[in-house]
N, C-alpha and C positions, 0 to 999 in steps of 0.2 A: 611656284609654290606660293599656293594659297593661306592662308594664316585666321584662323577664327579668334577676335578678341575678345573678351567675356571675362566678368566683375561673376566673382564666386560669393559675393555677401546674401547669407540665406534671410530671412524674413525674422523681425526681433521676436515675436509670440507664436508659439510652437511652429519650431521649423523644422519640418517633415517633412518626407516624401510624400505627398495628400494630392487632394483635388482641388486647384481652388477655390470651388467651392463653399469647401469644409473649411477654410479658410478662415482664423478672427477676424473680426469686425475689426478695424481699425490697423491692420498689421500691416508694417511697413518692411521695405529694403533696409536693410542693415550696409554700413561701406566694408564692404570686403577687400578683397585685394583684386587686378585688374591679372590678366593670367591670356597667355598666347600659345594658342596649340595648333600645328598643321592642319588642316581642316577633315582630318578624313577620319572616321574612327576605325578603332586596332582589326574591328569586328570583319568590317567588308568593306569599308573604304567610301562610305556613303559620309557629304560634306554635314559636318558637325555643328554646321552654321545654320544648316534648318532645322537643329533642333532648340531646345529649348531649356529655361536654368527653373529647375526647384525650387519651393521653401527653402529646402536646408543646404543649397547653393549649391544643389551638381548640376555640371552639364548632363544633360540627357541627348540621348539620339534617338531621333523622333524615326526610324525605321524597325530596329528591335528594341528597344529602348535601355541598353547598356547605359550607365550611369557613371563619371567621373570624376574625382574630388579635383582642387584648382591644383595638386601635380602632375592630374595626369595621371592616377590612379583607379582603375577598375573599384566601384565599390559594389556594383549591385548590377545582377542578370537576371530577368524577372523570370527566364524560365527554369534554370535551375534551384538545388537546392543549395544552399549555405556550405554544406561538407565539398560539394564542386565547383563551389565558386573559388572557392581559398583554392584547388589545384590552381586555375586559372590563372587567378594574380598570383601566382607563382611563375609565372612565366611574363618575359618581364615585353614581351612580343602584346599581350591583352592592354599594356598602358597606351598613354596618349604620346605622342612628342610636343613635350610640355618646353617653353624659351624662355630663358632668365627672365623677367620683365623691370623697368627703369619708370617711376616719370620725373622729368625733369621740366620746370617752369610752364608745366601745363600737356608737356607733351610725353606720352607715349613711345616708350624705346624698346624693342624685340630684338635680343639679341640670337639669331636662326641657327640655337645647335644646341644639342640637348642630351651632347655627350655628358659623360662624368664632369669635365671639366669645364661646363658651360659658364657656372654661378661663377665660378674665378673669375674665370675671363673675363667676363661680364663687367661683375665689381671692379677689375684693375683699369678697363679700358676706359679714357676719361671722356666724356660725352660731352661735344662742342654746344657751349654756350655762350651769351653774349655779357660777358663779364666787365664789361667798358673800359676794354684796356689795364684792365689790373688797378681803375680807380676807383675808389669806396664813395659812392654818390649816395647819400643820404634819400631813401626811398618815396618820400613826400616829396623827392623835387624830380620825379620819372613816370613818364605814364606811360603806359602801356596798352597798342591795340590789341584787338584780337584776333584770338586767331586765324588764319583762313584756309582750308585743304581740298583739293580738286587734281583729278588725273589729269596728265596733260596729254596731247595725242604725240609727244616726240618723247625720244631717250633722256636715260641720266645724262647720260654726257652733253648730249646736245643741250637742258637742261643749264649745265654748269659752269659750258662756251658762252651760253647767250647771258646768262645775270652778271657775268665776270667782265664783259665788257662795255663799259664807258660811252662809247662815240654810239651805238646805236638807238639810246634815249629818247635824244630830244628828238631826235629822226620818227621812231616805232611810236612813241608815248607819245603824239602831238599835241599841244592844247594840257596836256593832264603835264607832264614835266618836260620843260621849254617847249619849243618851236622849230622843224626844222624848215624853219625859213629863214631862222636868223643867223647867227655867225657859228660858227661849228669847229670855232680852233680850242685846240686846247691839249696841254701836254702832260703826255704820266710816268712816274719815276718808279723803279723797281725800289721798294720798302722790304720789304722779305723773299731772299731768291727761292725760286724752285725746289720742293725737294718734296718726297712722298708724303709729307704733313701739311701740304700746301702751298702758301706764299698770299706774297701782299701787294699791293700796288699805288702809289699816289696819285690825282685825279687833278691839275691845276688848272681849273677852267677862265681862260683868262676874259671869256665873255663878262662873267657875272662878278669878277676878281674871289671868287671861293676856291678852297682845297678839299677835296673827299676823298678817301681810302674807300678801298675795297681789297677785303682779306675771304681768303680759299682758304677752310679748314677739310681736312681729308676725313672723309666723303663725302664730307653733303650739306655742309655750310659756306654759304655765304654771307657776309656779314658787310654791309655799306655802309661808313658815317658819314652826316653829311651837315655843312652847319646851318641851324634854321632860326629864320629871323633875325634877327639886328641888337640884339642884348648877349649874345652867348651860348645861344641854348646849341645842342646837337638834333640832328636826329639818325638812328639808325632804323635799316630795314635789315632785315634779319630771316633771312632764308634756308629753307632745308630741301632736300631730294633726296629720295630712294625710287632703284626702277622697281616697275610693278608687275611689267610684262613686257614681251619685245616689243620696239617701237614706243612705248607708256613708261612714264614716270608721275610716281606722287609728290605732290607737293606740299607742304606747310608751311606759312611764314604769314608775318607779322609788322608794321610799323613800329 
């Protein structure tokens, strides 16, 4: 399933459907809401991602000029009169498949369902975040790295299996994290037993005399905590994954 992500913020001066040559000088886009649709115009199934966002905040299909609002409803069909437009709008098949969206910690999450209950189900489903294991840490003591994104040439299941495996780290990431030529001794214990919601393990590195934890929260998050420096600080590797297409996965992560 291909999805088009777009923002429905109109421009701040005279936000109408118009040529950009007619746009008021100095007009800027306002903060709208992020939207997620199946990447198909309901008219002829062409990709909406090939279209454009107009000054009034509507999404314009580049094939026949149908326009849609942020809820996926058809707002204009240029070849017909308004009386005919209302008849077409009354047919739910004229709407885009719009998905609920949430932005949490700078990451956009999409609930890929456009049914009547989708918004409720999305709102009731917790999004996995790094809550520092329930500890209340002042924000001035926390440094957040930038999010990184890439599509990886292997599946979501393979990605999860890879990042929860601490034994590969000094081997595969030689001279970045550890050394493949050093002592590889480590001991792993289960912290939280495997359930449908995930699991966690504690890793005792006998060489560095440090302990780290790796926690998997279904279906997409792996959180790795490790000591940092010699003054009691710690670092978290926050990793997320989702299937993108057969044999590939999207990865978002930060330190």
